[in-house]
All heavy atoms as a GROMACS GRO file, in nm:
protein
  549
    1MET      N    1   9.640   8.861   9.023
    1MET     CA    2   9.603   8.963   8.925
    1MET      C    3   9.636   9.104   8.986
    1MET      O    4   9.648   9.194   8.905
    1MET     CB    5   9.455   8.951   8.892
    1MET     CG    6   9.412   9.038   8.781
    1MET     SD    7   9.270   8.980   8.704
    1MET     CE    8   9.173   9.112   8.699
    2SER      N    9   9.650   9.119   9.109
    2SER     CA   10   9.678   9.253   9.161
    2SER      C   11   9.806   9.303   9.127
    2SER      O   12   9.837   9.419   9.133
    2SER     CB   13   9.654   9.247   9.320
    2SER     OG   14   9.753   9.157   9.368
    3LYS      N   15   9.897   9.218   9.090
    3LYS     CA   16  10.034   9.261   9.054
    3LYS      C   17  10.065   9.263   8.904
    3LYS      O   18  10.167   9.292   8.859
    3LYS     CB   19  10.139   9.167   9.115
    3LYS     CG   20  10.135   9.165   9.269
    3LYS     CD   21  10.239   9.070   9.325
    3LYS     CE   22  10.227   9.068   9.472
    3LYS     NZ   23  10.327   8.982   9.532
    4SER      N   24   9.955   9.249   8.828
    4SER     CA   25   9.970   9.247   8.684
    4SER      C   26  10.010   9.380   8.626
    4SER      O   27  10.066   9.388   8.518
    4SER     CB   28   9.845   9.190   8.617
    4SER     OG   29   9.738   9.277   8.633
    5CYS      N   30   9.984   9.489   8.695
    5CYS     CA   31  10.010   9.625   8.646
    5CYS      C   32  10.129   9.681   8.710
    5CYS      O   33  10.164   9.801   8.690
    5CYS     CB   34   9.888   9.717   8.667
    5CYS     SG   35   9.742   9.661   8.586
    6LYS      N   36  10.195   9.610   8.798
    6LYS     CA   37  10.310   9.665   8.872
    6LYS      C   38  10.430   9.711   8.794
    6LYS      O   39  10.492   9.811   8.807
    6LYS     CB   40  10.357   9.561   8.981
    6LYS     CG   41  10.461   9.620   9.070
    6LYS     CD   42  10.480   9.524   9.178
    6LYS     CE   43  10.579   9.591   9.286
    6LYS     NZ   44  10.574   9.534   9.409
    7GLY      N   45  10.458   9.634   8.682
    7GLY     CA   46  10.567   9.667   8.590
    7GLY      C   47  10.539   9.796   8.522
    7GLY      O   48  10.624   9.880   8.502
    8LEU      N   49  10.411   9.813   8.478
    8LEU     CA   50  10.377   9.938   8.410
    8LEU      C   51  10.385  10.054   8.502
    8LEU      O   52  10.428  10.172   8.466
    8LEU     CB   53  10.234   9.927   8.353
    8LEU     CG   54  10.221   9.852   8.227
    8LEU    CD1   55  10.073   9.828   8.195
    8LEU    CD2   56  10.288   9.924   8.111
    9ALA      N   57  10.345  10.033   8.632
    9ALA     CA   58  10.350  10.140   8.730
    9ALA      C   59  10.498  10.186   8.754
    9ALA      O   60  10.529  10.308   8.756
    9ALA     CB   61  10.291  10.099   8.854
   10MET      N   62  10.588  10.091   8.756
   10MET     CA   63  10.726  10.120   8.778
   10MET      C   64  10.785  10.200   8.664
   10MET      O   65  10.863  10.294   8.672
   10MET     CB   66  10.810   9.996   8.811
   10MET     CG   67  10.780   9.938   8.946
   10MET     SD   68  10.830  10.054   9.068
   10MET     CE   69  10.733  10.002   9.196
   11GLU      N   70  10.748  10.149   8.536
   11GLU     CA   71  10.802  10.226   8.420
   11GLU      C   72  10.735  10.368   8.411
   11GLU      O   73  10.814  10.455   8.375
   11GLU     CB   74  10.756  10.145   8.290
   11GLU     CG   75  10.828  10.016   8.270
   11GLU     CD   76  10.968  10.040   8.234
   11GLU    OE1   77  11.003  10.133   8.166
   11GLU    OE2   78  11.046   9.958   8.281
   12LEU      N   79  10.615  10.380   8.456
   12LEU     CA   80  10.554  10.517   8.453
   12LEU      C   81  10.628  10.608   8.548
   12LEU      O   82  10.653  10.722   8.523
   12LEU     CB   83  10.404  10.505   8.481
   12LEU     CG   84  10.326  10.641   8.480
   12LEU    CD1   85  10.333  10.710   8.352
   12LEU    CD2   86  10.183  10.614   8.523
   13VAL      N   87  10.651  10.561   8.670
   13VAL     CA   88  10.722  10.642   8.772
   13VAL      C   89  10.859  10.675   8.724
   13VAL      O   90  10.907  10.786   8.743
   13VAL     CB   91  10.728  10.560   8.906
   13VAL    CG1   92  10.823  10.634   9.002
   13VAL    CG2   93  10.585  10.556   8.968
   14LYS      N   94  10.925  10.578   8.659
   14LYS     CA   95  11.063  10.599   8.614
   14LYS      C   96  11.052  10.714   8.499
   14LYS      O   97  11.141  10.804   8.503
   14LYS     CB   98  11.124  10.475   8.562
   14LYS     CG   99  11.265  10.487   8.511
   14LYS     CD  100  11.319  10.356   8.459
   14LYS     CE  101  11.454  10.370   8.393
   14LYS     NZ  102  11.495  10.246   8.339
   15CYS      N  103  10.968  10.696   8.417
   15CYS     CA  104  10.957  10.804   8.307
   15CYS      C  105  10.919  10.935   8.356
   15CYS      O  106  10.975  11.038   8.319
   15CYS     CB  107  10.846  10.750   8.209
   15CYS     SG  108  10.843  10.851   8.053
   16LEU      N  109  10.829  10.944   8.452
   16LEU     CA  110  10.786  11.070   8.512
   16LEU      C  111  10.903  11.135   8.589
   16LEU      O  112  10.914  11.264   8.588
   16LEU     CB  113  10.657  11.055   8.597
   16LEU     CG  114  10.530  11.038   8.518
   16LEU    CD1  115  10.415  11.019   8.625
   16LEU    CD2  116  10.500  11.159   8.432
   17SER      N  117  10.979  11.055   8.659
   17SER     CA  118  11.085  11.106   8.738
   17SER      C  119  11.191  11.176   8.650
   17SER      O  120  11.266  11.264   8.699
   17SER     CB  121  11.150  11.002   8.829
   17SER     OG  122  11.207  10.910   8.755
   18GLU      N  123  11.200  11.133   8.527
   18GLU     CA  124  11.304  11.196   8.437
   18GLU      C  125  11.239  11.315   8.357
   18GLU      O  126  11.314  11.370   8.281
   18GLU     CB  127  11.350  11.089   8.336
   18GLU     CG  128  11.432  10.980   8.406
   18GLU     CD  129  11.466  10.864   8.323
   18GLU    OE1  130  11.425  10.861   8.208
   18GLU    OE2  131  11.533  10.772   8.360
   19SER      N  132  11.118  11.341   8.379
   19SER     CA  133  11.056  11.450   8.292
   19SER      C  134  11.079  11.583   8.363
   19SER      O  135  11.113  11.605   8.472
   19SER     CB  136  10.897  11.428   8.289
   19SER     OG  137  10.838  11.446   8.409
   20ASP      N  138  11.049  11.694   8.280
   20ASP     CA  139  11.066  11.824   8.331
   20ASP      C  140  10.967  11.865   8.441
   20ASP      O  141  10.989  11.949   8.518
   20ASP     CB  142  11.054  11.928   8.210
   20ASP     CG  143  11.177  11.911   8.122
   20ASP    OD1  144  11.278  11.868   8.164
   20ASP    OD2  145  11.167  11.967   8.001
   21CYS      N  146  10.849  11.800   8.439
   21CYS     CA  147  10.742  11.822   8.536
   21CYS      C  148  10.790  11.798   8.673
   21CYS      O  149  10.760  11.876   8.771
   21CYS     CB  150  10.625  11.742   8.500
   21CYS     SG  151  10.478  11.782   8.599
   22ILE      N  152  10.865  11.697   8.695
   22ILE     CA  153  10.920  11.665   8.826
   22ILE      C  154  11.050  11.737   8.859
   22ILE      O  155  11.063  11.793   8.962
   22ILE     CB  156  10.944  11.508   8.839
   22ILE    CG1  157  10.818  11.431   8.822
   22ILE    CG2  158  11.008  11.477   8.972
   22ILE    CD1  159  10.721  11.433   8.928
   23LYS      N  160  11.137  11.739   8.761
   23LYS     CA  161  11.269  11.798   8.786
   23LYS      C  162  11.268  11.944   8.798
   23LYS      O  163  11.318  12.003   8.888
   23LYS     CB  164  11.359  11.756   8.668
   23LYS     CG  165  11.408  11.616   8.672
   23LYS     CD  166  11.505  11.592   8.556
   23LYS     CE  167  11.564  11.447   8.559
   23LYS     NZ  168  11.658  11.434   8.450
   24ILE      N  169  11.202  12.022   8.699
   24ILE     CA  170  11.218  12.164   8.697
   24ILE      C  171  11.101  12.227   8.777
   24ILE      O  172  11.113  12.319   8.861
   24ILE     CB  173  11.214  12.209   8.552
   24ILE    CG1  174  11.346  12.167   8.478
   24ILE    CG2  175  11.209  12.369   8.544
   24ILE    CD1  176  11.349  12.186   8.337
   25GLU      N  177  10.983  12.170   8.752
   25GLU     CA  178  10.866  12.241   8.823
   25GLU      C  179  10.840  12.189   8.960
   25GLU      O  180  10.759  12.252   9.027
   25GLU     CB  181  10.734  12.216   8.732
   25GLU     CG  182  10.747  12.272   8.596
   25GLU     CD  183  10.628  12.237   8.516
   25GLU    OE1  184  10.534  12.182   8.562
   25GLU    OE2  185  10.637  12.254   8.385
   26ASN      N  186  10.908  12.089   9.003
   26ASN     CA  187  10.897  12.032   9.142
   26ASN      C  188  10.751  12.003   9.182
   26ASN      O  189  10.713  12.042   9.291
   26ASN     CB  190  10.957  12.132   9.242
   26ASN     CG  191  11.106  12.137   9.226
   26ASN    OD1  192  11.172  12.041   9.189
   26ASN    ND2  193  11.163  12.258   9.255
   27ARG      N  194  10.681  11.933   9.094
   27ARG     CA  195  10.543  11.895   9.126
   27ARG      C  196  10.544  11.751   9.164
   27ARG      O  197  10.642  11.675   9.152
   27ARG     CB  198  10.459  11.919   8.999
   27ARG     CG  199  10.460  12.068   8.963
   27ARG     CD  200  10.388  12.095   8.834
   27ARG     NE  201  10.247  12.065   8.843
   27ARG     CZ  202  10.172  12.063   8.743
   27ARG    NH1  203  10.215  12.082   8.616
   27ARG    NH2  204  10.039  12.030   8.747
   28SER      N  205  10.433  11.705   9.215
   28SER     CA  206  10.415  11.572   9.264
   28SER      C  207  10.389  11.475   9.147
   28SER      O  208  10.352  11.523   9.043
   28SER     CB  209  10.301  11.556   9.367
   28SER     OG  210  10.182  11.576   9.307
   29TYR      N  211  10.414  11.345   9.168
   29TYR     CA  212  10.391  11.244   9.061
   29TYR      C  213  10.243  11.242   9.026
   29TYR      O  214  10.209  11.229   8.912
   29TYR     CB  215  10.435  11.108   9.107
   29TYR     CG  216  10.581  11.084   9.106
   29TYR    CD1  217  10.659  11.101   9.229
   29TYR    CD2  218  10.653  11.068   8.997
   29TYR    CE1  219  10.788  11.088   9.239
   29TYR    CE2  220  10.786  11.048   8.999
   29TYR     CZ  221  10.855  11.060   9.120
   29TYR     OH  222  10.992  11.047   9.123
   30LYS      N  223  10.157  11.262   9.125
   30LYS     CA  224  10.014  11.254   9.103
   30LYS      C  225   9.971  11.379   9.016
   30LYS      O  226   9.892  11.360   8.921
   30LYS     CB  227   9.931  11.260   9.228
   30LYS     CG  228   9.787  11.243   9.220
   30LYS     CD  229   9.727  11.237   9.356
   30LYS     CE  230   9.577  11.222   9.347
   30LYS     NZ  231   9.511  11.216   9.472
   31ASP      N  232  10.019  11.490   9.037
   31ASP     CA  233   9.993  11.611   8.952
   31ASP      C  234  10.038  11.591   8.811
   31ASP      O  235   9.967  11.624   8.715
   31ASP     CB  236  10.049  11.736   9.021
   31ASP     CG  237   9.982  11.778   9.147
   31ASP    OD1  238   9.867  11.733   9.168
   31ASP    OD2  239  10.044  11.851   9.224
   32CYS      N  240  10.159  11.546   8.800
   32CYS     CA  241  10.216  11.524   8.663
   32CYS      C  242  10.152  11.417   8.589
   32CYS      O  243  10.138  11.428   8.460
   32CYS     CB  244  10.367  11.499   8.671
   32CYS     SG  245  10.463  11.640   8.729
   33ALA      N  246  10.114  11.306   8.652
   33ALA     CA  247  10.041  11.196   8.580
   33ALA      C  248   9.901  11.227   8.544
   33ALA      O  249   9.841  11.170   8.451
   33ALA     CB  250  10.047  11.076   8.661
   34GLY      N  251   9.836  11.321   8.619
   34GLY     CA  252   9.694  11.343   8.601
   34GLY      C  253   9.656  11.442   8.494
   34GLY      O  254   9.552  11.447   8.450
   35GLU      N  255   9.755  11.523   8.442
   35GLU     CA  256   9.721  11.618   8.346
   35GLU      C  257   9.803  11.601   8.218
   35GLU      O  258   9.908  11.534   8.212
   35GLU     CB  259   9.744  11.762   8.399
   35GLU     CG  260   9.886  11.797   8.425
   35GLU     CD  261   9.906  11.935   8.473
   35GLU    OE1  262   9.823  11.986   8.550
   35GLU    OE2  263  10.003  12.008   8.429
   36LYS      N  264   9.759  11.671   8.117
   36LYS     CA  265   9.826  11.663   7.990
   36LYS      C  266   9.908  11.797   7.975
   36LYS      O  267   9.864  11.894   7.923
   36LYS     CB  268   9.732  11.652   7.878
   36LYS     CG  269   9.660  11.518   7.878
   36LYS     CD  270   9.556  11.506   7.766
   36LYS     CE  271   9.492  11.370   7.783
   36LYS     NZ  272   9.376  11.346   7.693
   37SER      N  273  10.033  11.789   8.018
   37SER     CA  274  10.122  11.900   8.022
   37SER      C  275  10.230  11.880   7.914
   37SER      O  276  10.268  11.772   7.879
   37SER     CB  277  10.187  11.906   8.163
   37SER     OG  278  10.286  12.011   8.158
   38PRO      N  279  10.269  11.995   7.852
   38PRO     CA  280  10.374  11.980   7.749
   38PRO      C  281  10.510  11.939   7.807
   38PRO      O  282  10.599  11.905   7.725
   38PRO     CB  283  10.374  12.122   7.690
   38PRO     CG  284  10.315  12.210   7.789
   38PRO     CD  285  10.214  12.132   7.868
   39SER      N  286  10.522  11.950   7.940
   39SER     CA  287  10.653  11.915   7.999
   39SER      C  288  10.662  11.759   8.014
   39SER      O  289  10.769  11.715   8.064
   39SER     CB  290  10.674  11.982   8.132
   39SER     OG  291  10.567  11.946   8.218
   40ILE      N  292  10.557  11.683   7.983
   40ILE     CA  293  10.558  11.538   7.992
   40ILE      C  294  10.585  11.485   7.853
   40ILE      O  295  10.513  11.519   7.764
   40ILE     CB  296  10.430  11.483   8.053
   40ILE    CG1  297  10.405  11.542   8.188
   40ILE    CG2  298  10.430  11.330   8.053
   40ILE    CD1  299  10.266  11.501   8.247
   41PRO      N  300  10.691  11.393   7.842
   41PRO     CA  301  10.712  11.335   7.709
   41PRO      C  302  10.604  11.246   7.657
   41PRO      O  303  10.528  11.206   7.737
   41PRO     CB  304  10.844  11.256   7.729
   41PRO     CG  305  10.897  11.299   7.856
   41PRO     CD  306  10.787  11.360   7.935
   42SER      N  307  10.597  11.223   7.531
   42SER     CA  308  10.490  11.150   7.469
   42SER      C  309  10.500  11.004   7.513
   42SER      O  310  10.397  10.933   7.529
   42SER     CB  311  10.492  11.159   7.323
   42SER     OG  312  10.613  11.113   7.267
   43GLU      N  313  10.619  10.956   7.538
   43GLU     CA  314  10.628  10.813   7.587
   43GLU      C  315  10.569  10.798   7.725
   43GLU      O  316  10.515  10.691   7.755
   43GLU     CB  317  10.783  10.772   7.586
   43GLU     CG  318  10.864  10.853   7.670
   43GLU     CD  319  11.012  10.840   7.639
   43GLU    OE1  320  11.050  10.809   7.530
   43GLU    OE2  321  11.088  10.859   7.742
   44CYS      N  322  10.574  10.901   7.813
   44CYS     CA  323  10.511  10.894   7.940
   44CYS      C  324  10.359  10.896   7.925
   44CYS      O  325  10.293  10.831   8.006
   44CYS     CB  326  10.558  11.005   8.023
   44CYS     SG  327  10.727  11.002   8.077
   45VAL      N  328  10.308  10.968   7.834
   45VAL     CA  329  10.165  10.975   7.808
   45VAL      C  330  10.114  10.836   7.758
   45VAL      O  331  10.012  10.791   7.807
   45VAL     CB  332  10.136  11.087   7.708
   45VAL    CG1  333   9.986  11.087   7.669
   45VAL    CG2  334  10.166  11.223   7.761
   46GLY      N  335  10.193  10.781   7.672
   46GLY     CA  336  10.155  10.637   7.632
   46GLY      C  337  10.162  10.543   7.742
   46GLY      O  338  10.070  10.453   7.753
   47LEU      N  339  10.261  10.548   7.831
   47LEU     CA  340  10.263  10.457   7.946
   47LEU      C  341  10.151  10.477   8.036
   47LEU      O  342  10.094  10.390   8.095
   47LEU     CB  343  10.398  10.479   8.026
   47LEU     CG  344  10.519  10.408   7.963
   47LEU    CD1  345  10.647  10.449   8.034
   47LEU    CD2  346  10.500  10.258   7.979
   48ARG      N  347  10.112  10.608   8.055
   48ARG     CA  348  10.003  10.646   8.148
   48ARG      C  349   9.873  10.583   8.097
   48ARG      O  350   9.798  10.523   8.178
   48ARG     CB  351   9.988  10.790   8.153
   48ARG     CG  352   9.877  10.839   8.246
   48ARG     CD  353   9.866  10.981   8.253
   48ARG     NE  354   9.818  11.032   8.122
   48ARG     CZ  355   9.820  11.153   8.081
   48ARG    NH1  356   9.862  11.253   8.166
   48ARG    NH2  357   9.776  11.188   7.962
   49GLU      N  358   9.847  10.591   7.963
   49GLU     CA  359   9.723  10.537   7.909
   49GLU      C  360   9.722  10.389   7.920
   49GLU      O  361   9.627  10.325   7.950
   49GLU     CB  362   9.711  10.578   7.762
   49GLU     CG  363   9.693  10.719   7.738
   49GLU     CD  364   9.558  10.775   7.797
   49GLU    OE1  365   9.460  10.704   7.789
   49GLU    OE2  366   9.561  10.888   7.852
   50THR      N  367   9.835  10.322   7.894
   50THR     CA  368   9.853  10.174   7.906
   50THR      C  369   9.828  10.134   8.057
   50THR      O  370   9.755  10.035   8.081
   50THR     CB  371   9.979  10.120   7.856
   50THR    OG1  372  10.008  10.175   7.726
   50THR    CG2  373   9.991   9.974   7.859
   51TYR      N  374   9.884  10.208   8.145
   51TYR     CA  375   9.866  10.171   8.294
   51TYR      C  376   9.720  10.194   8.336
   51TYR      O  377   9.666  10.108   8.397
   51TYR     CB  378   9.952  10.263   8.375
   51TYR     CG  379   9.938  10.244   8.519
   51TYR    CD1  380   9.978  10.124   8.585
   51TYR    CD2  381   9.876  10.340   8.601
   51TYR    CE1  382   9.958  10.104   8.718
   51TYR    CE2  383   9.870  10.328   8.737
   51TYR     CZ  384   9.905  10.202   8.798
   51TYR     OH  385   9.890  10.182   8.929
   52PHE      N  386   9.653  10.300   8.287
   52PHE     CA  387   9.521  10.316   8.329
   52PHE      C  388   9.424  10.212   8.266
   52PHE      O  389   9.332  10.171   8.329
   52PHE     CB  390   9.471  10.456   8.287
   52PHE     CG  391   9.526  10.570   8.368
   52PHE    CD1  392   9.527  10.698   8.317
   52PHE    CD2  393   9.574  10.541   8.495
   52PHE    CE1  394   9.583  10.802   8.392
   52PHE    CE2  395   9.631  10.650   8.567
   52PHE     CZ  396   9.634  10.777   8.522
   53ASN      N  397   9.460  10.172   8.151
   53ASN     CA  398   9.380  10.059   8.084
   53ASN      C  399   9.400   9.928   8.161
   53ASN      O  400   9.309   9.846   8.171
   53ASN     CB  401   9.411  10.042   7.938
   53ASN     CG  402   9.358  10.151   7.855
   53ASN    OD1  403   9.247  10.217   7.887
   53ASN    ND2  404   9.419  10.185   7.745
   54CYS      N  405   9.522   9.909   8.208
   54CYS     CA  406   9.548   9.790   8.283
   54CYS      C  407   9.474   9.792   8.412
   54CYS      O  408   9.410   9.685   8.454
   54CYS     CB  409   9.698   9.782   8.312
   54CYS     SG  410   9.753   9.633   8.397
   55LYS      N  411   9.474   9.900   8.482
   55LYS     CA  412   9.391   9.917   8.607
   55LYS      C  413   9.244   9.894   8.581
   55LYS      O  414   9.171   9.837   8.660
   55LYS     CB  415   9.421  10.049   8.675
   55LYS     CG  416   9.559  10.061   8.725
   55LYS     CD  417   9.595   9.961   8.828
   55LYS     CE  418   9.547  10.001   8.969
   55LYS     NZ  419   9.583   9.904   9.071
   56ARG      N  420   9.193   9.942   8.471
   56ARG     CA  421   9.056   9.928   8.437
   56ARG      C  422   9.020   9.788   8.408
   56ARG      O  423   8.918   9.735   8.444
   56ARG     CB  424   9.024  10.017   8.318
   56ARG     CG  425   8.878  10.018   8.286
   56ARG     CD  426   8.841  10.101   8.163
   56ARG     NE  427   8.885  10.247   8.187
   56ARG     CZ  428   8.959  10.308   8.092
   56ARG    NH1  429   9.000  10.248   7.990
   56ARG    NH2  430   8.994  10.433   8.122
   57GLY      N  431   9.115   9.715   8.352
   57GLY     CA  432   9.099   9.571   8.320
   57GLY      C  433   9.089   9.487   8.448
   57GLY      O  434   9.032   9.372   8.446
   58GLN      N  435   9.148   9.537   8.555
   58GLN     CA  436   9.137   9.462   8.680
   58GLN      C  437   8.992   9.455   8.740
   58GLN      O  438   8.959   9.364   8.811
   58GLN     CB  439   9.224   9.519   8.785
   58GLN     CG  440   9.374   9.493   8.760
   58GLN     CD  441   9.457   9.538   8.864
   58GLN    OE1  442   9.424   9.632   8.941
   58GLN    NE2  443   9.585   9.493   8.873
   59VAL      N  444   8.911   9.553   8.705
   59VAL     CA  445   8.771   9.557   8.764
   59VAL      C  446   8.670   9.514   8.659
   59VAL      O  447   8.551   9.500   8.697
   59VAL     CB  448   8.735   9.693   8.819
   59VAL    CG1  449   8.826   9.730   8.939
   59VAL    CG2  450   8.746   9.802   8.715
   60ASP      N  451   8.714   9.490   8.533
   60ASP     CA  452   8.629   9.446   8.430
   60ASP      C  453   8.598   9.297   8.456
   60ASP      O  454   8.687   9.217   8.456
   60ASP     CB  455   8.690   9.472   8.292
   60ASP     CG  456   8.599   9.433   8.179
   60ASP    OD1  457   8.470   9.426   8.203
   60ASP    OD2  458   8.643   9.416   8.069
   61MET      N  459   8.478   9.259   8.464
   61MET     CA  460   8.440   9.119   8.488
   61MET      C  461   8.480   9.028   8.380
   61MET      O  462   8.521   8.914   8.403
   61MET     CB  463   8.292   9.100   8.521
   61MET     CG  464   8.247   9.151   8.646
   61MET     SD  465   8.341   9.066   8.778
   61MET     CE  466   8.292   9.151   8.917
   62ARG      N  467   8.473   9.069   8.252
   62ARG     CA  468   8.522   8.984   8.143
   62ARG      C  469   8.673   8.961   8.149
   62ARG      O  470   8.715   8.844   8.126
   62ARG     CB  471   8.486   9.051   8.014
   62ARG     CG  472   8.340   9.055   7.988
   62ARG     CD  473   8.308   9.134   7.863
   62ARG     NE  474   8.346   9.270   7.884
   62ARG     CZ  475   8.364   9.357   7.795
   62ARG    NH1  476   8.342   9.332   7.672
   62ARG    NH2  477   8.403   9.476   7.824
   63ALA      N  478   8.752   9.057   8.193
   63ALA     CA  479   8.888   9.035   8.203
   63ALA      C  480   8.926   8.960   8.327
   63ALA      O  481   9.028   8.886   8.333
   63ALA     CB  482   8.961   9.175   8.203
   64ARG      N  483   8.844   8.963   8.433
   64ARG     CA  484   8.867   8.884   8.551
   64ARG      C  485   8.863   8.737   8.530
   64ARG      O  486   8.928   8.660   8.580
   64ARG     CB  487   8.772   8.930   8.666
   64ARG     CG  488   8.790   9.058   8.716
   64ARG     CD  489   8.703   9.092   8.823
   64ARG     NE  490   8.782   9.161   8.925
   64ARG     CZ  491   8.776   9.137   9.057
   64ARG    NH1  492   8.698   9.042   9.101
   64ARG    NH2  493   8.858   9.196   9.134
   65ILE      N  494   8.774   8.696   8.438
   65ILE     CA  495   8.766   8.554   8.404
   65ILE      C  496   8.884   8.511   8.326
   65ILE      O  497   8.942   8.405   8.353
   65ILE     CB  498   8.632   8.525   8.322
   65ILE    CG1  499   8.509   8.556   8.407
   65ILE    CG2  500   8.631   8.391   8.263
   65ILE    CD1  501   8.377   8.560   8.334
   66ARG      N  502   8.922   8.590   8.225
   66ARG     CA  503   9.037   8.549   8.141
   66ARG      C  504   9.172   8.591   8.209
   66ARG      O  505   9.272   8.537   8.166
   66ARG     CB  506   9.033   8.622   8.009
   66ARG     CG  507   8.914   8.576   7.922
   66ARG     CD  508   8.928   8.646   7.788
   66ARG     NE  509   8.935   8.792   7.792
   66ARG     CZ  510   8.841   8.875   7.766
   66ARG    NH1  511   8.729   8.829   7.719
   66ARG    NH2  512   8.854   9.007   7.776
   67GLY      N  513   9.167   8.686   8.293
   67GLY     CA  514   9.290   8.731   8.353
   67GLY      C  515   9.339   8.857   8.286
   67GLY      O  516   9.319   8.869   8.165
   68ASN      N  517   9.395   8.941   8.359
   68ASN     CA  518   9.445   9.068   8.302
   68ASN      C  519   9.570   9.051   8.222
   68ASN      O  520   9.658   8.970   8.258
   68ASN     CB  521   9.470   9.175   8.413
   68ASN     CG  522   9.464   9.311   8.369
   68ASN    OD1  523   9.426   9.338   8.252
   68ASN    ND2  524   9.496   9.401   8.459
   69LYS      N  525   9.588   9.122   8.110
   69LYS     CA  526   9.706   9.106   8.031
   69LYS      C  527   9.818   9.170   8.110
   69LYS      O  528   9.816   9.295   8.135
   69LYS     CB  529   9.688   9.165   7.901
   69LYS     CG  530   9.586   9.091   7.815
   69LYS     CD  531   9.574   9.150   7.685
   69LYS     CE  532   9.485   9.051   7.597
   69LYS     NZ  533   9.374   9.122   7.531
   70GLY      N  534   9.915   9.092   8.142
   70GLY     CA  535  10.028   9.144   8.224
   70GLY      C  536  10.132   9.218   8.141
   70GLY      O  537  10.119   9.236   8.018
   71TYR      N  538  10.227   9.276   8.208
   71TYR     CA  539  10.330   9.356   8.141
   71TYR      C  540  10.454   9.266   8.112
   71TYR      O  541  10.497   9.190   8.182
   71TYR     CB  542  10.367   9.472   8.233
   71TYR     CG  543  10.478   9.552   8.176
   71TYR    CD1  544  10.450   9.628   8.062
   71TYR    CD2  545  10.597   9.564   8.240
   71TYR    CE1  546  10.553   9.707   8.014
   71TYR    CE2  547  10.696   9.641   8.192
   71TYR     CZ  548  10.669   9.718   8.078
   71TYR     OH  549  10.771   9.791   8.029
   0.00000   0.00000   0.00000
């Protein structure tokens, strides 16, 4: 179950690396992923929310019994 969010993490990093936040503003991935900036595309925001929900599902006891929904 620890690798169930890995695909989402890679997609998020790929999306953020192509955004203006990383390219033009030269900020870190953590800074760009943590805030709601207009320089981040809406598809990256959706990926971020999905990734955070996936990570939250890893510690939810109900999801641990059924297993986390993978990517």
